[in-house]
Backbone bond lengths (Angstrom), bond angles and torsions (degrees), N, CA, C in turn:
res aa  C-N    CA-C-N  psi(-1)  N-CA   C-N-CA  omega(-1)  CA-C   N-CA-C  phi
1 M - - - 1.440 - - 1.525 108.68 -
2 A 1.317 117.64 134.70 1.459 123.10 179.36 1.521 109.84 -105.66
3 T 1.315 115.32 152.35 1.454 120.25 177.15 1.518 109.46 -105.85
4 T 1.321 116.37 130.05 1.447 122.78 179.78 1.520 109.03 -113.51
5 M 1.310 116.61 132.92 1.464 121.48 177.29 1.513 109.56 -89.24
6 S 1.307 114.67 143.29 1.453 121.21 173.42 1.521 107.66 -131.08
7 V 1.310 116.75 116.81 1.457 122.15 178.19 1.519 107.08 -119.58
8 T 1.317 115.92 125.17 1.460 119.78 -179.40 1.525 110.44 -133.30
9 V 1.322 115.20 154.75 1.455 122.65 172.47 1.522 106.73 -124.89
10 E 1.321 116.41 118.46 1.468 120.22 176.16 1.522 107.48 -75.79
11 Q 1.331 115.21 106.67 1.455 121.19 -173.35 1.527 112.96 -61.09
12 N 1.327 116.73 -31.51 1.468 119.26 -179.90 1.529 112.19 -70.65
13 L 1.339 117.83 -18.83 1.465 122.13 178.54 1.524 113.07 -98.95
14 C 1.329 116.48 -23.75 1.463 121.41 -175.71 1.529 110.61 -68.69
15 E 1.344 115.12 130.02 1.461 121.34 177.76 1.524 112.47 -100.33
16 G 1.340 116.72 -1.54 1.457 120.75 178.40 1.514 114.07 72.42
17 C 1.328 117.44 27.32 1.472 120.99 -177.84 1.525 112.37 -70.97
18 G 1.339 117.58 -25.74 1.459 121.51 177.46 1.517 115.16 85.93
19 E 1.319 118.32 4.60 1.465 120.34 -179.40 1.535 111.57 -59.78
20 C 1.313 117.73 -41.64 1.469 121.12 179.63 1.522 110.86 -66.34
21 I 1.310 116.46 -36.87 1.466 121.63 179.86 1.521 110.33 -67.88
22 D 1.322 116.14 -47.38 1.467 121.18 -178.58 1.525 111.65 -65.95
23 G 1.318 117.54 -34.44 1.457 121.16 -174.85 1.512 115.83 -88.70
24 C 1.311 117.67 -18.23 1.468 120.48 -176.29 1.534 110.21 -71.94
25 P 1.333 117.15 120.37 1.464 119.71 -177.62 1.533 114.18 -75.20
26 V 1.328 117.78 -10.66 1.466 119.80 -176.35 1.526 113.39 -124.63
27 D 1.316 118.05 14.26 1.474 123.09 173.45 1.524 114.26 58.98
28 V 1.317 115.76 53.81 1.465 121.04 176.65 1.527 110.53 -75.66
29 F 1.326 118.09 -28.24 1.469 122.58 -171.40 1.517 112.80 -114.41
30 E 1.344 114.39 156.00 1.462 122.96 168.89 1.519 106.91 -139.14
31 L 1.321 116.16 156.87 1.450 121.09 175.01 1.519 108.25 -90.38
32 K 1.323 116.47 120.56 1.463 121.96 179.41 1.522 107.77 -133.24
33 G 1.310 116.29 123.83 1.459 119.56 -179.93 1.514 112.39 60.41
34 Q 1.332 116.80 35.98 1.464 124.46 179.30 1.521 113.73 64.78
35 K 1.335 116.79 24.67 1.461 123.01 176.29 1.527 108.66 -136.41
36 A 1.332 116.25 146.61 1.463 119.70 174.47 1.521 108.72 -71.67
37 T 1.325 115.30 138.91 1.458 121.52 -178.50 1.524 108.90 -135.31
38 V 1.318 116.56 138.72 1.460 121.78 176.85 1.524 108.13 -75.54
39 V 1.342 116.51 122.92 1.461 120.50 -179.15 1.526 113.07 -121.23
40 N 1.347 117.22 -13.10 1.460 119.31 -176.78 1.531 110.34 -151.21
41 M 1.306 116.42 65.18 1.458 122.32 -175.59 1.523 112.76 -63.75
42 T 1.309 118.29 -28.56 1.467 121.38 -173.84 1.523 113.46 -65.73
43 V 1.339 118.09 -19.80 1.461 119.90 -179.81 1.528 113.07 -93.28
44 C 1.326 117.25 -3.02 1.462 121.53 -178.10 1.530 109.91 -59.56
45 G 1.334 115.61 129.58 1.463 121.22 -179.57 1.511 113.17 -99.82
46 D 1.321 118.09 8.86 1.463 123.95 177.19 1.530 112.42 64.02
47 C 1.328 117.65 33.47 1.469 119.52 177.13 1.531 111.25 -77.53
48 R 1.317 115.80 -22.60 1.468 123.93 176.66 1.524 114.55 64.88
49 Y 1.310 116.15 16.72 1.464 119.27 177.43 1.529 110.32 -60.14
50 C 1.309 116.57 -39.97 1.469 120.90 -179.29 1.527 111.49 -57.64
51 E 1.333 116.20 -40.38 1.472 120.20 177.90 1.526 110.74 -64.04
52 S 1.325 115.80 -41.25 1.460 119.33 -174.77 1.527 113.30 -71.42
53 V 1.332 118.16 -27.60 1.463 119.96 -178.47 1.526 113.70 -95.76
54 C 1.307 118.19 -10.62 1.470 120.34 -179.17 1.536 109.38 -71.66
55 P 1.338 117.34 116.39 1.460 119.95 -175.65 1.528 114.40 -70.60
56 T 1.331 117.06 -17.42 1.462 119.60 -177.47 1.528 113.15 -109.31
57 G 1.335 117.53 -3.76 1.464 120.23 -178.40 1.516 113.51 74.13
58 A 1.334 116.39 24.08 1.472 120.70 -177.38 1.523 112.98 -75.50
59 V 1.344 117.34 -23.67 1.461 121.13 -176.34 1.523 110.36 -93.41
60 C 1.332 115.47 133.50 1.458 120.89 179.33 1.528 109.02 -133.49
61 V 1.332 115.47 127.09 1.463 122.04 176.46 1.518 107.79 -116.14
62 D 1.314 117.12 124.73 1.462 122.05 178.81 1.514 110.54 -130.07
63 C 1.331 116.23 143.99 1.460 122.67 171.25 1.518 107.36 -107.63
64 V 1.300 115.95 130.06 1.456 120.60 -179.76 1.517 108.29 -122.88
65 D 1.325 117.37 124.31 1.464 120.86 175.11 1.522 109.23 -83.13
66 E 1.327 115.26 129.61 1.460 120.96 -178.96 1.521 109.97 -121.59
67 K 1.305 115.74 140.55 1.464 120.93 173.80 1.520 108.62 -78.91
68 I 1.328 115.71 136.14 1.468 119.80 178.30 1.506 108.61 -112.75
């Protein structure tokens, strides 16, 4: 069984504060159009720091086990 990461930013909740961008140790996010956007999900280490610092709860990190 493989584990797949899913990192999303709910654009309607994102205020573009940049906390997730500044705190992410592996540069998963970039600011585009004044909103945080996932640009490199494959490097996410599942530390979930981005979720903890997002003041609006716009960032969601999920691990999904998949059968191969």
